[in-house]
N, C-alpha and C positions, 0 to 999 in steps of 0.2 A: 504494500500500500504506500503510495506517495503522499506525504504529508507536507503541506505548505503553510507556514505560520507567518502572518503579517501583523506587525504592530503599527498602529496608526497614530502618528504624532508623538511617539516616544520609542525608545529602544528597549526591547524586551531582553531580560537576563537569560543567559543560556540555561540556567537551572529551571526557569519557567518553561522554556521551550521544550526541554527534555521531559519535564513533568507532563506537558500536554501530549507529547508524542507517546509517552508511556501509557497514558490513559486511553488514547485513541487506538493504539495497537491492541488493547484488550478487547475491542469490539470484534476483532477477527475470530474470537472464540464462538461468536454467534452466527457468523456467516463468512465464507471465504470470498464473497462477491464484491467486497468493497474495493473499488478501483483507486480512488484518491480522496483526500480530505483537504479542505481549505479552512483555515482558522484565522479569524480577524479579531484582534485585541484592541479595545478602545477604552479611553477614559472619557466618561460622560461628565458634563458640567451640570451638577444638580443642586447647587447651593449647600445647605446645611446637611442634607442627607448624604452619608458617606458610602452608600452602596452605589458607587459610580464606576465599578469595573465591569465592562461589558465583553462577553465572549460570544462570537457567532461562529458556528461550525456548519459547513456544508459537505455532506458525504456524497460521492458519486458512486452509485450502485447500478448494475445493469438494469435498464428499463425505467429508472427513476432517480430522483435526487432527494436526499433527506436533509433537513435543516433544523437547527436548534439555536436559540438565542437566549442567553441567560445573563442576568445582572446580579452582582453580589458585592460584598465588602472587599474580597480579594479575588484575584484572577484564578487562584487554585479552587476556591469554592465555586465560582461560576463555571469553571471547566468541569468539575465533578457533576454539577447539576445538568450541564449541557450534554455530557457523555451519557448520563443516566437517561435523559430524554431520547437521545439517539439510540440507545440500547433498546428501549421500548419500541421505537419505530422500526428498527432492524428486525426485531422478533415478530412484530405484526406483519411486516412486509414479507418475511420468510414464510409465515403461516399462510398468508394469502397466495403465495406462489405455489404452495402444495395443493 
């Protein structure tokens, strides 16, 4: 699986990128059909609320494209939530294919 991580308006740390790659590669346990993943990391301006870390993940699978967008206090928490949402989508897509 080819994973492309893009941080918008800031430079992401290599530890964060490695964390994201590790979490996304675990999705291959549920299906081998994942072709690629694009991850976008953003800092949202939201005033006093500190849940401003935004993670968007787009998975390319044969026949469709899966997408999850989560916002949280840290990029790691947002990544975990987005990967969990994608895991549910992968399982549903796999069940429909049967």
